[in-house]
PyMOL Python script that loads the backbone (N, CA, C, O; Angstrom):
from pymol import cmd

cmd.read_pdbstr("""\
ATOM      1  N   MET A   1     -53.771-105.842 -62.038  1.00  0.00           N
ATOM      2  CA  MET A   1     -53.286-106.058 -63.383  1.00  0.00           C
ATOM      3  C   MET A   1     -51.873-106.626 -63.329  1.00  0.00           C
ATOM      4  O   MET A   1     -50.984-106.082 -62.675  1.00  0.00           O
ATOM      5  N   LYS A   2     -51.699-107.712 -64.021  1.00  0.00           N
ATOM      6  CA  LYS A   2     -50.423-108.423 -64.010  1.00  0.00           C
ATOM      7  C   LYS A   2     -49.293-107.585 -64.625  1.00  0.00           C
ATOM      8  O   LYS A   2     -48.171-107.595 -64.119  1.00  0.00           O
ATOM      9  N   ASN A   3     -49.587-106.861 -65.715  1.00  0.00           N
ATOM     10  CA  ASN A   3     -48.551-106.065 -66.370  1.00  0.00           C
ATOM     11  C   ASN A   3     -48.028-104.964 -65.462  1.00  0.00           C
ATOM     12  O   ASN A   3     -46.829-104.689 -65.450  1.00  0.00           O
ATOM     13  N   ASN A   4     -48.919-104.331 -64.698  1.00  0.00           N
ATOM     14  CA  ASN A   4     -48.480-103.280 -63.788  1.00  0.00           C
ATOM     15  C   ASN A   4     -47.586-103.838 -62.689  1.00  0.00           C
ATOM     16  O   ASN A   4     -46.611-103.199 -62.293  1.00  0.00           O
ATOM     17  N   LYS A   5     -47.914-105.022 -62.198  1.00  0.00           N
ATOM     18  CA  LYS A   5     -47.086-105.627 -61.159  1.00  0.00           C
ATOM     19  C   LYS A   5     -45.679-105.886 -61.691  1.00  0.00           C
ATOM     20  O   LYS A   5     -44.696-105.610 -61.005  1.00  0.00           O
ATOM     21  N   TRP A   6     -45.580-106.413 -62.906  1.00  0.00           N
ATOM     22  CA  TRP A   6     -44.268-106.656 -63.513  1.00  0.00           C
ATOM     23  C   TRP A   6     -43.515-105.354 -63.722  1.00  0.00           C
ATOM     24  O   TRP A   6     -42.308-105.292 -63.489  1.00  0.00           O
ATOM     25  N   TYR A   7     -44.209-104.320 -64.157  1.00  0.00           N
ATOM     26  CA  TYR A   7     -43.578-103.013 -64.367  1.00  0.00           C
ATOM     27  C   TYR A   7     -42.978-102.498 -63.063  1.00  0.00           C
ATOM     28  O   TYR A   7     -41.815-102.095 -63.030  1.00  0.00           O
ATOM     29  N   PHE A   8     -43.766-102.510 -61.990  1.00  0.00           N
ATOM     30  CA  PHE A   8     -43.273-102.017 -60.708  1.00  0.00           C
ATOM     31  C   PHE A   8     -42.122-102.868 -60.185  1.00  0.00           C
ATOM     32  O   PHE A   8     -41.169-102.334 -59.619  1.00  0.00           O
ATOM     33  N   THR A   9     -42.197-104.169 -60.365  1.00  0.00           N
ATOM     34  CA  THR A   9     -41.142-105.053 -59.875  1.00  0.00           C
ATOM     35  C   THR A   9     -39.837-104.834 -60.636  1.00  0.00           C
ATOM     36  O   THR A   9     -38.777-104.690 -60.026  1.00  0.00           O
ATOM     37  N   VAL A  10     -39.910-104.811 -61.950  1.00  0.00           N
ATOM     38  CA  VAL A  10     -38.694-104.640 -62.764  1.00  0.00           C
ATOM     39  C   VAL A  10     -38.076-103.264 -62.542  1.00  0.00           C
ATOM     40  O   VAL A  10     -36.860-103.151 -62.388  1.00  0.00           O
ATOM     41  N   SER A  11     -38.894-102.225 -62.525  1.00  0.00           N
ATOM     42  CA  SER A  11     -38.346-100.886 -62.311  1.00  0.00           C
ATOM     43  C   SER A  11     -37.747-100.764 -60.910  1.00  0.00           C
ATOM     44  O   SER A  11     -36.741-100.079 -60.727  1.00  0.00           O
ATOM     45  N   SER A  12     -38.346-101.413 -59.933  1.00  0.00           N
ATOM     46  CA  SER A  12     -37.801-101.378 -58.575  1.00  0.00           C
ATOM     47  C   SER A  12     -36.457-102.086 -58.494  1.00  0.00           C
ATOM     48  O   SER A  12     -35.558-101.634 -57.785  1.00  0.00           O
ATOM     49  N   ILE A  13     -36.317-103.184 -59.209  1.00  0.00           N
ATOM     50  CA  ILE A  13     -35.031-103.890 -59.241  1.00  0.00           C
ATOM     51  C   ILE A  13     -33.963-103.005 -59.874  1.00  0.00           C
ATOM     52  O   ILE A  13     -32.833-102.949 -59.388  1.00  0.00           O
ATOM     53  N   ILE A  14     -34.311-102.321 -60.944  1.00  0.00           N
ATOM     54  CA  ILE A  14     -33.355-101.418 -61.601  1.00  0.00           C
ATOM     55  C   ILE A  14     -32.956-100.289 -60.659  1.00  0.00           C
ATOM     56  O   ILE A  14     -31.773 -99.969 -60.549  1.00  0.00           O
ATOM     57  N   PHE A  15     -33.929 -99.679 -59.975  1.00  0.00           N
ATOM     58  CA  PHE A  15     -33.616 -98.607 -59.027  1.00  0.00           C
ATOM     59  C   PHE A  15     -32.767 -99.123 -57.867  1.00  0.00           C
ATOM     60  O   PHE A  15     -31.917 -98.393 -57.354  1.00  0.00           O
ATOM     61  N   THR A  16     -32.983-100.362 -57.450  1.00  0.00           N
ATOM     62  CA  THR A  16     -32.167-100.950 -56.386  1.00  0.00           C
ATOM     63  C   THR A  16     -30.720-101.103 -56.837  1.00  0.00           C
ATOM     64  O   THR A  16     -29.798-100.806 -56.078  1.00  0.00           O
ATOM     65  N   VAL A  17     -30.517-101.561 -58.059  1.00  0.00           N
ATOM     66  CA  VAL A  17     -29.159-101.704 -58.598  1.00  0.00           C
ATOM     67  C   VAL A  17     -28.471-100.341 -58.685  1.00  0.00           C
ATOM     68  O   VAL A  17     -27.291-100.218 -58.354  1.00  0.00           O
ATOM     69  N   VAL A  18     -29.199 -99.329 -59.125  1.00  0.00           N
ATOM     70  CA  VAL A  18     -28.639 -97.974 -59.216  1.00  0.00           C
ATOM     71  C   VAL A  18     -28.250 -97.471 -57.827  1.00  0.00           C
ATOM     72  O   VAL A  18     -27.175 -96.899 -57.653  1.00  0.00           O
ATOM     73  N   ALA A  19     -29.117 -97.681 -56.844  1.00  0.00           N
ATOM     74  CA  ALA A  19     -28.820 -97.241 -55.479  1.00  0.00           C
ATOM     75  C   ALA A  19     -27.583 -97.947 -54.929  1.00  0.00           C
ATOM     76  O   ALA A  19     -26.739 -97.318 -54.292  1.00  0.00           O
ATOM     77  N   ILE A  20     -27.476 -99.249 -55.173  1.00  0.00           N
ATOM     78  CA  ILE A  20     -26.314-100.006 -54.695  1.00  0.00           C
ATOM     79  C   ILE A  20     -25.040 -99.526 -55.382  1.00  0.00           C
ATOM     80  O   ILE A  20     -23.990 -99.431 -54.747  1.00  0.00           O
ATOM     81  N   ALA A  21     -25.127 -99.223 -56.671  1.00  0.00           N
ATOM     82  CA  ALA A  21     -23.950 -98.730 -57.401  1.00  0.00           C
ATOM     83  C   ALA A  21     -23.479 -97.390 -56.835  1.00  0.00           C
ATOM     84  O   ALA A  21     -22.280 -97.182 -56.649  1.00  0.00           O
ATOM     85  N   HIS A  22     -24.403 -96.496 -56.565  1.00  0.00           N
ATOM     86  CA  HIS A  22     -24.024 -95.199 -56.002  1.00  0.00           C
ATOM     87  C   HIS A  22     -23.504 -95.344 -54.573  1.00  0.00           C
ATOM     88  O   HIS A  22     -22.575 -94.640 -54.177  1.00  0.00           O
ATOM     89  N   LEU A  23     -24.091 -96.241 -53.810  1.00  0.00           N
ATOM     90  CA  LEU A  23     -23.598 -96.486 -52.455  1.00  0.00           C
ATOM     91  C   LEU A  23     -22.178 -97.052 -52.505  1.00  0.00           C
ATOM     92  O   LEU A  23     -21.330 -96.681 -51.694  1.00  0.00           O
ATOM     93  N   GLY A  24     -21.923 -97.944 -53.451  1.00  0.00           N
ATOM     94  CA  GLY A  24     -20.575 -98.474 -53.633  1.00  0.00           C
ATOM     95  C   GLY A  24     -19.581 -97.390 -53.997  1.00  0.00           C
ATOM     96  O   GLY A  24     -18.441 -97.400 -53.533  1.00  0.00           O
ATOM     97  N   ARG A  25     -20.013 -96.457 -54.825  1.00  0.00           N
ATOM     98  CA  ARG A  25     -19.139 -95.336 -55.194  1.00  0.00           C
ATOM     99  C   ARG A  25     -18.782 -94.512 -53.966  1.00  0.00           C
ATOM    100  O   ARG A  25     -17.641 -94.075 -53.815  1.00  0.00           O
ATOM    101  N   ILE A  26     -19.757 -94.299 -53.089  1.00  0.00           N
ATOM    102  CA  ILE A  26     -19.502 -93.522 -51.877  1.00  0.00           C
ATOM    103  C   ILE A  26     -18.556 -94.278 -50.945  1.00  0.00           C
ATOM    104  O   ILE A  26     -17.592 -93.703 -50.439  1.00  0.00           O
ATOM    105  N   LEU A  27     -18.827 -95.557 -50.717  1.00  0.00           N
ATOM    106  CA  LEU A  27     -18.021 -96.337 -49.778  1.00  0.00           C
ATOM    107  C   LEU A  27     -16.592 -96.535 -50.260  1.00  0.00           C
ATOM    108  O   LEU A  27     -15.660 -96.557 -49.456  1.00  0.00           O
ATOM    109  N   LEU A  28     -16.417 -96.680 -51.561  1.00  0.00           N
ATOM    110  CA  LEU A  28     -15.081 -96.899 -52.122  1.00  0.00           C
ATOM    111  C   LEU A  28     -14.403 -95.602 -52.559  1.00  0.00           C
ATOM    112  O   LEU A  28     -13.262 -95.622 -53.019  1.00  0.00           O
ATOM    113  N   VAL A  29     -15.097 -94.487 -52.419  1.00  0.00           N
ATOM    114  CA  VAL A  29     -14.615 -93.156 -52.801  1.00  0.00           C
ATOM    115  C   VAL A  29     -14.071 -93.180 -54.229  1.00  0.00           C
ATOM    116  O   VAL A  29     -12.935 -92.779 -54.484  1.00  0.00           O
ATOM    117  N   LEU A  30     -14.898 -93.653 -55.143  1.00  0.00           N
ATOM    118  CA  LEU A  30     -14.505 -93.746 -56.545  1.00  0.00           C
ATOM    119  C   LEU A  30     -14.781 -92.428 -57.262  1.00  0.00           C
ATOM    120  O   LEU A  30     -15.824 -91.810 -57.049  1.00  0.00           O
ATOM    121  N   PRO A  31     -13.858 -92.002 -58.101  1.00  0.00           N
ATOM    122  CA  PRO A  31     -14.100 -90.771 -58.856  1.00  0.00           C
ATOM    123  C   PRO A  31     -15.072 -91.018 -60.011  1.00  0.00           C
ATOM    124  O   PRO A  31     -15.165 -92.124 -60.544  1.00  0.00           O
ATOM    125  N   ALA A  32     -15.782 -89.971 -60.376  1.00  0.00           N
ATOM    126  CA  ALA A  32     -16.681 -90.042 -61.529  1.00  0.00           C
ATOM    127  C   ALA A  32     -16.638 -88.699 -62.230  1.00  0.00           C
ATOM    128  O   ALA A  32     -16.576 -87.650 -61.588  1.00  0.00           O
ATOM    129  N   SER A  33     -16.671 -88.741 -63.552  1.00  0.00           N
ATOM    130  CA  SER A  33     -16.694 -87.490 -64.307  1.00  0.00           C
ATOM    131  C   SER A  33     -17.568 -87.663 -65.538  1.00  0.00           C
ATOM    132  O   SER A  33     -17.649 -88.739 -66.129  1.00  0.00           O
ATOM    133  N   VAL A  34     -18.216 -86.569 -65.901  1.00  0.00           N
ATOM    134  CA  VAL A  34     -19.074 -86.543 -67.082  1.00  0.00           C
ATOM    135  C   VAL A  34     -18.644 -85.347 -67.916  1.00  0.00           C
ATOM    136  O   VAL A  34     -18.683 -84.208 -67.451  1.00  0.00           O
ATOM    137  N   ALA A  35     -18.241 -85.608 -69.132  1.00  0.00           N
ATOM    138  CA  ALA A  35     -17.803 -84.563 -70.063  1.00  0.00           C
ATOM    139  C   ALA A  35     -16.714 -83.689 -69.440  1.00  0.00           C
ATOM    140  O   ALA A  35     -16.705 -82.470 -69.615  1.00  0.00           O
ATOM    141  N   GLY A  36     -15.800 -84.327 -68.715  1.00  0.00           N
ATOM    142  CA  GLY A  36     -14.690 -83.603 -68.122  1.00  0.00           C
ATOM    143  C   GLY A  36     -15.010 -82.924 -66.802  1.00  0.00           C
ATOM    144  O   GLY A  36     -14.120 -82.327 -66.195  1.00  0.00           O
ATOM    145  N   TYR A  37     -16.244 -82.996 -66.341  1.00  0.00           N
ATOM    146  CA  TYR A  37     -16.644 -82.384 -65.075  1.00  0.00           C
ATOM    147  C   TYR A  37     -16.668 -83.459 -63.994  1.00  0.00           C
ATOM    148  O   TYR A  37     -17.342 -84.479 -64.138  1.00  0.00           O
ATOM    149  N   ASP A  38     -15.931 -83.225 -62.913  1.00  0.00           N
ATOM    150  CA  ASP A  38     -15.894 -84.190 -61.810  1.00  0.00           C
ATOM    151  C   ASP A  38     -17.180 -84.105 -60.994  1.00  0.00           C
ATOM    152  O   ASP A  38     -17.600 -83.023 -60.585  1.00  0.00           O
ATOM    153  N   ILE A  39     -17.793 -85.259 -60.767  1.00  0.00           N
ATOM    154  CA  ILE A  39     -19.040 -85.332 -60.015  1.00  0.00           C
ATOM    155  C   ILE A  39     -18.705 -85.562 -58.539  1.00  0.00           C
ATOM    156  O   ILE A  39     -18.051 -86.552 -58.207  1.00  0.00           O
ATOM    157  N   PRO A  40     -19.143 -84.662 -57.645  1.00  0.00           N
ATOM    158  CA  PRO A  40     -18.850 -84.848 -56.222  1.00  0.00           C
ATOM    159  C   PRO A  40     -19.600 -86.040 -55.626  1.00  0.00           C
ATOM    160  O   PRO A  40     -20.617 -86.479 -56.163  1.00  0.00           O
ATOM    161  N   LEU A  41     -19.087 -86.551 -54.514  1.00  0.00           N
ATOM    162  CA  LEU A  41     -19.701 -87.717 -53.876  1.00  0.00           C
ATOM    163  C   LEU A  41     -21.096 -87.420 -53.337  1.00  0.00           C
ATOM    164  O   LEU A  41     -21.932 -88.321 -53.268  1.00  0.00           O
ATOM    165  N   TRP A  42     -21.360 -86.167 -52.952  1.00  0.00           N
ATOM    166  CA  TRP A  42     -22.678 -85.861 -52.395  1.00  0.00           C
ATOM    167  C   TRP A  42     -23.779 -86.070 -53.435  1.00  0.00           C
ATOM    168  O   TRP A  42     -24.929 -86.318 -53.072  1.00  0.00           O
ATOM    169  N   VAL A  43     -23.445 -85.974 -54.713  1.00  0.00           N
ATOM    170  CA  VAL A  43     -24.436 -86.241 -55.759  1.00  0.00           C
ATOM    171  C   VAL A  43     -24.854 -87.715 -55.699  1.00  0.00           C
ATOM    172  O   VAL A  43     -26.026 -88.044 -55.881  1.00  0.00           O
ATOM    173  N   SER A  44     -23.892 -88.584 -55.445  1.00  0.00           N
ATOM    174  CA  SER A  44     -24.224 -90.004 -55.290  1.00  0.00           C
ATOM    175  C   SER A  44     -25.056 -90.238 -54.039  1.00  0.00           C
ATOM    176  O   SER A  44     -25.901 -91.133 -54.014  1.00  0.00           O
ATOM    177  N   GLY A  45     -24.825 -89.443 -53.003  1.00  0.00           N
ATOM    178  CA  GLY A  45     -25.645 -89.551 -51.799  1.00  0.00           C
ATOM    179  C   GLY A  45     -27.102 -89.242 -52.089  1.00  0.00           C
ATOM    180  O   GLY A  45     -27.999 -89.941 -51.619  1.00  0.00           O
ATOM    181  N   ILE A  46     -27.333 -88.198 -52.861  1.00  0.00           N
ATOM    182  CA  ILE A  46     -28.700 -87.853 -53.258  1.00  0.00           C
ATOM    183  C   ILE A  46     -29.281 -88.955 -54.140  1.00  0.00           C
ATOM    184  O   ILE A  46     -30.454 -89.307 -54.010  1.00  0.00           O
ATOM    185  N   ALA A  47     -28.459 -89.498 -55.036  1.00  0.00           N
ATOM    186  CA  ALA A  47     -28.922 -90.573 -55.922  1.00  0.00           C
ATOM    187  C   ALA A  47     -29.294 -91.826 -55.129  1.00  0.00           C
ATOM    188  O   ALA A  47     -30.257 -92.511 -55.476  1.00  0.00           O
ATOM    189  N   VAL A  48     -28.541 -92.134 -54.069  1.00  0.00           N
ATOM    190  CA  VAL A  48     -28.868 -93.290 -53.223  1.00  0.00           C
ATOM    191  C   VAL A  48     -30.235 -93.093 -52.582  1.00  0.00           C
ATOM    192  O   VAL A  48     -31.067 -94.000 -52.582  1.00  0.00           O
ATOM    193  N   LEU A  49     -30.460 -91.902 -52.038  1.00  0.00           N
ATOM    194  CA  LEU A  49     -31.744 -91.627 -51.386  1.00  0.00           C
ATOM    195  C   LEU A  49     -32.899 -91.676 -52.378  1.00  0.00           C
ATOM    196  O   LEU A  49     -33.935 -92.281 -52.102  1.00  0.00           O
ATOM    197  N   LEU A  50     -32.721 -91.044 -53.520  1.00  0.00           N
ATOM    198  CA  LEU A  50     -33.792 -90.988 -54.518  1.00  0.00           C
ATOM    199  C   LEU A  50     -34.081 -92.371 -55.111  1.00  0.00           C
ATOM    200  O   LEU A  50     -35.237 -92.786 -55.187  1.00  0.00           O
ATOM    201  N   ALA A  51     -33.039 -93.075 -55.528  1.00  0.00           N
ATOM    202  CA  ALA A  51     -33.239 -94.404 -56.116  1.00  0.00           C
ATOM    203  C   ALA A  51     -33.776 -95.384 -55.076  1.00  0.00           C
ATOM    204  O   ALA A  51     -34.607 -96.235 -55.394  1.00  0.00           O
ATOM    205  N   GLY A  52     -33.307 -95.269 -53.844  1.00  0.00           N
ATOM    206  CA  GLY A  52     -33.821 -96.130 -52.783  1.00  0.00           C
ATOM    207  C   GLY A  52     -35.292 -95.878 -52.508  1.00  0.00           C
ATOM    208  O   GLY A  52     -36.064 -96.814 -52.300  1.00  0.00           O
ATOM    209  N   TYR A  53     -35.675 -94.607 -52.507  1.00  0.00           N
ATOM    210  CA  TYR A  53     -37.087 -94.258 -52.310  1.00  0.00           C
ATOM    211  C   TYR A  53     -37.946 -94.814 -53.442  1.00  0.00           C
ATOM    212  O   TYR A  53     -38.990 -95.418 -53.194  1.00  0.00           O
ATOM    213  N   LEU A  54     -37.508 -94.610 -54.680  1.00  0.00           N
ATOM    214  CA  LEU A  54     -38.277 -95.091 -55.826  1.00  0.00           C
ATOM    215  C   LEU A  54     -38.374 -96.619 -55.835  1.00  0.00           C
ATOM    216  O   LEU A  54     -39.417 -97.173 -56.183  1.00  0.00           O
ATOM    217  N   ALA A  55     -37.300 -97.294 -55.455  1.00  0.00           N
ATOM    218  CA  ALA A  55     -37.334 -98.760 -55.388  1.00  0.00           C
ATOM    219  C   ALA A  55     -38.315 -99.224 -54.318  1.00  0.00           C
ATOM    220  O   ALA A  55     -39.101-100.145 -54.543  1.00  0.00           O
ATOM    221  N   THR A  56     -38.265 -98.586 -53.163  1.00  0.00           N
ATOM    222  CA  THR A  56     -39.174 -98.959 -52.076  1.00  0.00           C
ATOM    223  C   THR A  56     -40.625 -98.755 -52.468  1.00  0.00           C
ATOM    224  O   THR A  56     -41.463 -99.630 -52.248  1.00  0.00           O
ATOM    225  N   ARG A  57     -40.925 -97.599 -53.049  1.00  0.00           N
ATOM    226  CA  ARG A  57     -42.301 -97.315 -53.466  1.00  0.00           C
ATOM    227  C   ARG A  57     -42.756 -98.291 -54.550  1.00  0.00           C
ATOM    228  O   ARG A  57     -43.907 -98.728 -54.548  1.00  0.00           O
ATOM    229  N   GLY A  58     -41.869 -98.631 -55.464  1.00  0.00           N
ATOM    230  CA  GLY A  58     -42.222 -99.576 -56.516  1.00  0.00           C
ATOM    231  C   GLY A  58     -42.536-100.957 -55.970  1.00  0.00           C
ATOM    232  O   GLY A  58     -43.508-101.590 -56.383  1.00  0.00           O
ATOM    233  N   PHE A  59     -41.704-101.428 -55.030  1.00  0.00           N
ATOM    234  CA  PHE A  59     -41.970-102.732 -54.420  1.00  0.00           C
ATOM    235  C   PHE A  59     -43.275-102.707 -53.630  1.00  0.00           C
ATOM    236  O   PHE A  59     -44.012-103.693 -53.618  1.00  0.00           O
ATOM    237  N   MET A  60     -43.561-101.594 -52.974  1.00  0.00           N
ATOM    238  CA  MET A  60     -44.819-101.482 -52.230  1.00  0.00           C
ATOM    239  C   MET A  60     -46.021-101.536 -53.169  1.00  0.00           C
ATOM    240  O   MET A  60     -47.016-102.195 -52.869  1.00  0.00           O
ATOM    241  N   GLU A  61     -45.931-100.849 -54.299  1.00  0.00           N
ATOM    242  CA  GLU A  61     -47.032-100.869 -55.273  1.00  0.00           C
ATOM    243  C   GLU A  61     -47.207-102.262 -55.872  1.00  0.00           C
ATOM    244  O   GLU A  61     -48.333-102.724 -56.059  1.00  0.00           O
ATOM    245  N   ALA A  62     -46.100-102.926 -56.170  1.00  0.00           N
ATOM    246  CA  ALA A  62     -46.182-104.283 -56.721  1.00  0.00           C
ATOM    247  C   ALA A  62     -46.823-105.228 -55.708  1.00  0.00           C
ATOM    248  O   ALA A  62     -47.618-106.094 -56.073  1.00  0.00           O
ATOM    249  N   HIS A  63     -46.473-105.056 -54.447  1.00  0.00           N
ATOM    250  CA  HIS A  63     -47.049-105.904 -53.401  1.00  0.00           C
ATOM    251  C   HIS A  63     -48.549-105.630 -53.248  1.00  0.00           C
ATOM    252  O   HIS A  63     -49.339-106.546 -53.020  1.00  0.00           O
ATOM    253  N   LYS A  64     -48.924-104.357 -53.377  1.00  0.00           N
ATOM    254  CA  LYS A  64     -50.334-103.991 -53.269  1.00  0.00           C
ATOM    255  C   LYS A  64     -51.171-104.632 -54.371  1.00  0.00           C
ATOM    256  O   LYS A  64     -52.318-105.020 -54.150  1.00  0.00           O
ATOM    257  N   LEU A  65     -50.583-104.737 -55.562  1.00  0.00           N
ATOM    258  CA  LEU A  65     -51.308-105.318 -56.693  1.00  0.00           C
ATOM    259  C   LEU A  65     -51.419-106.833 -56.575  1.00  0.00           C
ATOM    260  O   LEU A  65     -52.245-107.465 -57.233  1.00  0.00           O
ATOM    261  N   GLY A  66     -50.568-107.404 -55.722  1.00  0.00           N
ATOM    262  CA  GLY A  66     -50.627-108.834 -55.444  1.00  0.00           C
ATOM    263  C   GLY A  66     -50.452-109.662 -56.626  1.00  0.00           C
ATOM    264  O   GLY A  66     -50.481-110.889 -56.530  1.00  0.00           O
TER     265      GLY A  66
END
""", "prot")
cmd.dss("prot")
cmd.show_as("cartoon", "prot")
cmd.util.cbc("prot")
cmd.orient("prot")
């Protein structure tokens, strides 16, 4: 199905951008806070792994659908 392939491709691109953004935060040691609470860098590490996994799986599914 063509629509599913587009869905997996677009969502994978978004997850890739999120992973790169979090990786950049780790490499540049940028501070982040939400509602006055400072977010530790290890949270971005988990986000890199999770978003990277989801992007990889999405690209694999899109490739499978051909």
